[in-house]
C-alpha positions in Angstrom: -107.4 -124.3 -152.4 -109.5 -124.1 -155.6 -113.0 -125.4 -155.5 -115.4 -125.9 -158.2 -118.6 -123.8 -157.9 -121.9 -125.6 -158.5 -125.1 -126.4 -156.9 -124.8 -129.8 -155.3 -127.9 -132.2 -154.7 -128.8 -133.3 -151.4 -131.2 -136.2 -150.2 -132.4 -137.5 -146.9 -130.8 -140.8 -145.8 -132.3 -142.8 -143.0 -129.6 -144.1 -140.8 -129.9 -146.7 -138.1 -129.5 -144.0 -135.3 -126.4 -141.9 -134.5 -123.1 -143.8 -135.1 -121.0 -144.5 -132.1 -118.3 -141.9 -131.9 -114.8 -143.2 -132.7 -112.4 -141.6 -130.3 -109.5 -142.1 -132.8 -111.2 -139.6 -135.2 -109.9 -136.6 -132.9 -106.5 -138.0 -132.7 -105.5 -137.4 -136.5 -106.1 -135.2 -139.3 -109.1 -135.7 -141.5 -109.6 -134.2 -145.1 -111.6 -131.0 -144.8 -114.0 -130.1 -147.6 -115.5 -126.5 -147.7 -118.7 -126.7 -149.5 -121.4 -124.1 -150.6 -124.2 -125.7 -148.5 -124.6 -127.6 -145.3 -124.4 -131.3 -145.3 -126.7 -132.3 -142.4 -126.2 -135.6 -140.7 -128.6 -138.2 -142.0 -128.4 -136.9 -145.6 -126.5 -137.6 -148.9 -125.1 -135.0 -151.1 -123.2 -135.0 -154.5 -120.5 -132.6 -154.6 -118.0 -131.4 -157.3 -114.4 -131.0 -156.1 -110.8 -131.0 -157.5 -109.6 -133.2 -154.7 -108.0 -136.3 -156.0 -107.0 -138.1 -153.0 -110.4 -139.2 -151.9 -111.7 -142.7 -152.3 -114.9 -144.7 -151.5 -114.9 -145.5 -147.7 -112.7 -142.5 -146.6 -114.0 -140.2 -144.0 -113.9 -136.3 -144.3 -115.2 -133.3 -142.6 -117.5 -131.2 -144.6 -118.0 -127.5 -143.5 -120.0 -124.5 -144.9 -117.5 -122.4 -147.0 -117.3 -118.9 -145.2 -118.8 -116.2 -147.6 -117.2 -113.3 -145.7 -114.1 -112.8 -143.3 -112.2 -116.0 -144.6 -111.5 -118.6 -142.3 -111.4 -116.3 -139.4 -115.1 -116.6 -139.5 -115.4 -120.3 -140.5 -117.8 -122.6 -138.8 -116.8 -124.3 -135.6 -119.1 -127.4 -136.3 -118.9 -129.7 -139.3 -120.3 -132.9 -140.5 -118.4 -136.0 -140.3 -119.0 -137.8 -143.6 -118.1 -140.9 -145.6 -117.2 -140.9 -149.2 -119.6 -143.3 -151.0 -118.6 -142.9 -154.6 -116.1 -140.8 -156.5 -116.6 -140.2 -160.3 -114.4 -138.3 -162.7 -116.2 -135.1 -164.3 -113.3 -134.1 -166.4 -109.7 -133.0 -166.1 -108.7 -132.7 -162.5 -112.4 -132.8 -161.5 -114.5 -135.2 -159.6 -118.0 -135.8 -158.2 -118.0 -137.0 -154.7 -121.1 -138.8 -153.3 -121.1 -138.3 -149.6 -123.2 -139.5 -146.6 -123.4 -137.3 -143.5 -122.9 -139.2 -140.2 -122.6 -136.9 -137.2 -121.7 -133.5 -136.1 -118.3 -132.7 -134.9 -116.3 -129.7 -133.5 -113.4 -128.5 -135.4 -110.4 -127.9 -133.0 -107.8 -127.2 -135.5 -107.6 -126.7 -139.4 -105.0 -125.9 -142.2 -103.9 -126.2 -145.4 -101.0 -128.2 -146.8 -100.1 -128.6 -150.6 -103.5 -127.1 -151.6 -105.6 -129.6 -149.5 -107.4 -128.7 -146.5 -107.4 -130.7 -143.3 -108.9 -130.7 -139.9 -108.6 -132.1 -136.3 -112.1 -132.7 -134.7 -113.5 -133.5 -131.4 -116.7 -135.2 -130.1 -119.9 -133.0 -129.4 -121.3 -133.5 -126.0 -124.1 -135.9 -126.9 -126.6 -137.2 -126.1 -128.7 -134.5 -124.4 -131.0 -135.7 -121.7 -133.0 -132.5 -121.6 -133.8 -132.7 -125.3 -136.4 -135.4 -125.1 -139.5 -133.4 -124.4 -138.5 -130.9 -127.2 -138.9 -133.4 -129.8 -142.5 -133.3 -129.9 -142.8 -129.8 -130.0 -140.5 -129.5 -132.9 -142.4 -132.2 -134.6 -145.7 -130.3 -134.1 -144.1 -127.1 -135.4 -142.8 -129.0 -138.5 -146.3 -130.3 -139.4 -147.8 -127.0 -139.0 -145.0 -125.6 -141.4 -145.9 -128.4 -143.9 -149.6 -127.7 -143.5 -149.0 -124.1 -144.5 -146.6 -124.8 -147.4 -149.2 -127.4 -148.7 -151.8 -124.6 -148.7 -149.3 -122.5 -150.8 -149.2 -125.4 -153.3 -146.2 -127.3 -152.3 -146.2 -131.0 -151.8 -145.2 -132.3 -148.3 -145.8 -135.1 -145.8 -148.1 -133.7 -143.1 -147.6 -136.8 -141.1 -143.9 -136.4 -140.9 -142.5 -138.0 -137.8 -139.0 -137.2 -136.2 -137.0 -139.8 -134.5 -137.5 -140.2 -130.8 -133.8 -139.9 -130.4 -133.2 -136.1 -129.7 -129.8 -136.0 -131.5 -131.1 -137.6 -134.6 -134.3 -135.6 -134.4 -132.3 -132.4 -134.2 -130.5 -133.3 -137.5 -133.7 -134.3 -139.4 -135.8 -131.1 -138.5 -132.7 -129.1 -139.7 -132.7 -130.9 -143.1 -136.3 -130.0 -143.6 -135.8 -126.2 -143.3 -136.2 -124.1 -146.5 -133.9 -121.2 -145.3 -130.5 -120.0 -146.0 -127.6 -122.3 -145.5 -125.8 -119.9 -142.8 -129.2 -120.1 -140.8 -129.1 -124.0 -140.9 -125.5 -123.8 -140.0 -126.4 -121.5 -137.0 -128.8 -124.1 -135.8 -126.1 -126.9 -136.1 -123.6 -124.7 -134.2 -125.8 -125.0 -131.1 -124.0 -126.7 -128.3 -126.5 -129.5 -127.7 -129.4 -131.3 -129.2 -131.8 -129.3 -127.0 -130.6 -126.2 -128.3 -130.7 -127.2 -131.9 -134.4 -128.4 -131.4 -135.0 -125.1 -129.8 -133.6 -122.8 -132.5 -135.2 -125.1 -135.4 -138.6 -124.9 -133.7 -138.3 -121.0 -133.5 -137.3 -120.8 -137.2 -140.3 -123.1 -138.1 -142.6 -120.9 -136.2 -141.2 -117.7 -137.9 -141.5 -119.3 -141.3 -144.9 -120.5 -140.7 -146.2 -117.2 -139.6 -144.6 -115.6 -142.6 -146.3 -118.0 -145.0 -149.7 -117.3 -143.2 -149.3 -113.6 -143.9 -148.4 -114.3 -147.4 -151.7 -116.3 -147.8 -153.7 -113.7 -146.0 -154.2 -115.9 -143.0 -152.3 -113.7 -140.3 -152.9 -115.2 -136.9 -154.7 -118.3 -138.1 
C-alpha cells in the first residue's frame, strides 16, 4: 500500500471519559491506517492518505508504521479512531482529520486490493491498581514542565491529569516529547498502571537530562 509521506499535525482533545467498548468491533474488519506517528487516544490528527474509501463517521485503526522489519515487527496495539473530515489534497490524495478514541489490540491484519485491514480486541481496562499512580505521574509531569519552562519553553505548570487511570495514561503519553517509537512502547503496556509507570519513568529521565543541560544536576 502506498502512503503519502508528510508530517501530520496533532492536537489534544478533551473527551467525556473513555468510550464504552463496542463488542461488535472485534467481530469484523476495520480499515487499518499505518502512520508516521502515534495517534494517542484523546487527541486529534490531520493525516495525508491515498485511501479513497473513508468517509466522515467511519471508524478505523491507526498504528505506528514500522520503520524496520516490515509488518513482522509491527505494533500490537493501535488506536481506534473516528474520521471527522475528509478533504481532497489532489489527484488520489486526501487529508483525513481523525480523533483518537481508545486503544485496541490488533488480533489480525492484512492487505486486500492495496488497502490494509485489521481485526481488533478490547484491552483489559479499567485497571483498579492504577489509581494511586495517577498523582505520581501528574507530579512527574509538572516537574518536567517546570524544567522545560526554565529552558524557555511555554507550558502549563498546573496541568492536571484525569482522575480516571485509563484516560490519565493516555493524557500523559500525549505530553511526552520523545520519539514516536518510545510513545508507542508506553501504549503497548498491558494495562493503565503499566502505562503510567512507563510514562513516569520517561518523564523523570527527561527531566534529569534537561536539568543537566541547564547545569542543575541533582537539583
